[in-house]
C-alpha positions as CSV (number, residue, x, y, z in Angstrom):
1,X,-5.5,16.7,37.6
2,X,-6.7,13.1,38.1
3,X,-4.3,10.3,38.4
4,X,-4.5,7.8,35.7
5,X,-3.2,4.2,35.7
6,X,-1.8,2.9,32.4
7,X,-4.1,-0.1,32.8
8,X,-7.3,1.9,33.0
9,X,-10.1,0.9,30.8
10,X,-10.9,2.5,27.4
11,X,-14.2,3.9,28.8
12,X,-12.5,6.1,31.4
13,X,-13.1,9.8,30.7
14,X,-9.5,10.8,31.4
15,X,-8.3,10.4,27.8
16,X,-11.1,12.6,26.4
17,X,-10.3,15.3,29.0
18,X,-6.5,15.1,28.4
19,X,-7.0,15.3,24.6
20,X,-9.0,18.5,25.1
21,X,-6.3,19.9,27.3
22,X,-3.6,18.9,24.9
23,X,-5.5,20.8,22.2
24,X,-5.1,23.9,24.4
25,X,-1.3,23.2,24.6
26,X,-1.3,21.7,28.1
27,X,2.0,19.8,28.4
28,X,1.1,18.1,31.8
29,X,-2.1,16.7,30.1
30,X,0.1,15.5,27.3
31,X,2.4,13.7,29.7
32,X,-0.6,12.0,31.4
33,X,-2.1,11.1,28.0
34,X,1.3,9.5,27.0
35,X,1.6,7.5,30.3
36,X,-2.0,6.2,29.8
37,X,-1.7,5.2,26.2
38,X,1.9,4.7,25.1
39,X,2.0,0.9,25.7
40,X,-1.2,0.4,23.8
41,X,-0.1,2.5,20.9
42,X,3.3,0.8,20.8
43,X,1.5,-2.5,20.5
44,X,-0.4,-1.1,17.4
45,X,2.9,0.0,15.9
46,X,4.6,-3.3,16.5
47,X,1.7,-5.2,15.0
48,X,2.0,-3.3,11.8
49,X,5.8,-2.9,11.5
50,X,6.9,-6.2,13.1
51,X,10.0,-4.5,14.4
52,X,10.1,-3.1,18.0
53,X,12.9,-0.6,17.4
54,X,11.1,0.8,14.3
55,X,7.8,0.8,16.2
56,X,9.4,2.8,19.0
57,X,10.6,5.4,16.5
58,X,7.1,5.4,14.9
59,X,5.6,6.0,18.4
60,X,7.5,9.3,18.6
61,X,5.9,10.4,15.4
62,X,2.5,9.2,16.7
63,X,2.8,11.6,19.7
64,X,4.0,14.5,17.5
65,X,0.8,14.0,15.4
66,X,-1.4,13.7,18.5
67,X,0.1,17.0,19.8
68,X,-0.6,18.7,16.5
69,X,-4.0,17.2,15.8
70,X,-5.5,17.0,19.3
71,X,-8.0,19.8,18.4
72,X,-9.4,17.6,15.7
73,X,-10.5,14.9,18.2
74,X,-14.3,14.8,18.5
75,X,-15.6,12.4,21.2
76,X,-19.0,12.4,19.5
77,X,-17.4,10.7,16.4
78,X,-15.0,8.2,18.1
79,X,-13.8,7.0,21.4
80,X,-10.4,8.5,22.4
81,X,-8.7,5.1,22.3
82,X,-10.0,4.5,18.8
83,X,-8.8,7.9,17.6
84,X,-5.4,7.4,19.2
85,X,-5.1,3.9,17.8
86,X,-6.0,5.1,14.3
87,X,-3.3,7.7,14.4
88,X,-0.8,5.0,15.5
89,X,-1.9,2.6,12.8
90,X,-1.8,5.2,10.1
91,X,1.7,6.4,11.2
92,X,3.0,2.8,11.2
93,X,1.5,2.1,7.8
94,X,3.2,5.3,6.4
95,X,6.5,4.0,7.8
96,X,5.9,0.5,6.4
97,X,5.1,1.9,2.9
98,X,8.2,4.1,3.0
99,X,10.5,1.1,3.4
100,X,12.8,0.7,0.4
101,X,11.8,-2.9,-0.3
102,X,8.3,-3.0,1.0
103,X,7.5,-6.7,1.4
104,X,4.4,-8.1,3.0
105,X,3.8,-11.6,4.3
106,X,1.2,-13.8,2.6
107,X,-2.3,-13.4,4.0
108,X,-2.2,-17.0,5.3
109,X,0.8,-16.2,7.6
110,X,-0.8,-13.1,9.2
111,X,-2.7,-15.2,11.8
112,X,0.4,-17.1,12.8
113,X,2.5,-14.0,13.4
114,X,3.4,-13.4,17.1
115,X,2.2,-10.2,18.7
116,X,4.2,-9.0,21.7
117,X,2.2,-5.8,22.4
118,X,-1.3,-5.0,23.4
119,X,-3.7,-4.5,20.5
120,X,-6.9,-2.5,20.2
121,X,-8.7,-5.8,20.5
122,X,-7.0,-6.5,23.9
123,X,-8.0,-3.1,25.1
124,X,-11.6,-3.9,24.1
125,X,-11.3,-7.2,26.1
126,X,-10.8,-5.2,29.3
127,X,-13.9,-3.4,28.6
128,X,-15.8,-6.7,28.3
129,X,-16.5,-6.7,24.6
130,X,-13.7,-9.0,23.4
131,X,-15.6,-12.3,23.7
132,X,-18.5,-10.8,21.8
133,X,-16.2,-9.5,19.0
134,X,-14.4,-12.9,18.8
135,X,-17.7,-14.7,18.5
136,X,-18.8,-12.4,15.7
137,X,-15.4,-12.6,14.0
138,X,-15.5,-16.4,14.0
139,X,-18.9,-16.3,12.1
140,X,-17.1,-14.8,9.1
141,X,-16.0,-16.9,6.2
142,X,-12.3,-17.7,6.7
143,X,-11.3,-15.8,3.6
144,X,-13.1,-12.6,4.7
145,X,-11.6,-13.0,8.2
146,X,-8.0,-13.2,6.8
147,X,-8.5,-10.3,4.5
148,X,-10.0,-8.0,7.2
149,X,-7.1,-8.9,9.5
150,X,-4.5,-8.2,6.8
151,X,-6.2,-4.9,5.9
152,X,-6.6,-3.6,9.4
153,X,-3.6,-5.1,11.3
154,X,-1.0,-5.6,8.6
155,X,-1.8,-2.3,6.8
156,X,-2.2,-4.0,3.4
157,X,-4.1,-2.0,0.7
158,X,-6.9,-3.6,-1.3
159,X,-4.6,-3.7,-4.3
160,X,-1.9,-5.6,-2.3
161,X,-4.5,-8.0,-1.0
162,X,-5.9,-8.7,-4.5
163,X,-2.3,-9.5,-5.7
164,X,-1.6,-11.7,-2.6
165,X,-4.7,-13.8,-2.9
166,X,-4.8,-13.7,-6.8
167,X,-8.3,-12.4,-7.0
168,X,-9.8,-9.3,-8.8
169,X,-9.7,-6.1,-6.9
170,X,-13.5,-5.7,-6.9
171,X,-13.9,-9.1,-5.4
172,X,-11.5,-8.3,-2.5
173,X,-13.3,-5.0,-1.8
174,X,-16.6,-6.8,-1.8
175,X,-15.4,-9.5,0.5
176,X,-14.0,-7.1,3.0
177,X,-17.1,-4.8,2.8
178,X,-19.5,-7.7,3.3
179,X,-17.4,-9.0,6.2
180,X,-17.4,-5.6,7.9
181,X,-21.2,-5.3,7.5
182,X,-21.6,-8.8,8.9
183,X,-19.5,-7.9,11.9
184,X,-21.5,-4.7,12.4
185,X,-24.8,-6.6,12.3
186,X,-23.5,-9.2,14.7
187,X,-22.2,-6.6,17.2
188,X,-25.4,-4.5,17.2
189,X,-27.4,-4.8,20.4
């Protein structure tokens, strides 16, 4: 089995191979997958939960889900890092919503929150795409930029965002959708 450094790039084929082996129940591949992706996925969990201890607990749930769902991974539909980060994000959001007094920070504070872990954007930076994404993201209207960050990194729902910014739900959905379309257009070769 190939050796894999935890700082390897997102384009390295090891993750795809390990996911296929994990789908077949290969525990050694699962260990390799864990070593290669745990710090990145912990960063995703911390970013959503804002609590390292809870993020570490969530990370355990993430890998249980990965073990159970590895057969669902399709490299033709998404990169392995994207698939893994999506599972981590969704798991963390589930934990966030299960909190007894679910409180979210105002949208304006999201950009000022510290981030101690590696994010999917930082992984993209190592692959050379970060500056291009940053450039495209900065072309967005500030309101759309804040809403997209809150939806994708804070785990806020459209309804929560509409309440937080005091705008109709339909407007919030439209702003996010238009922002994502603008990003896609900017990022196309």
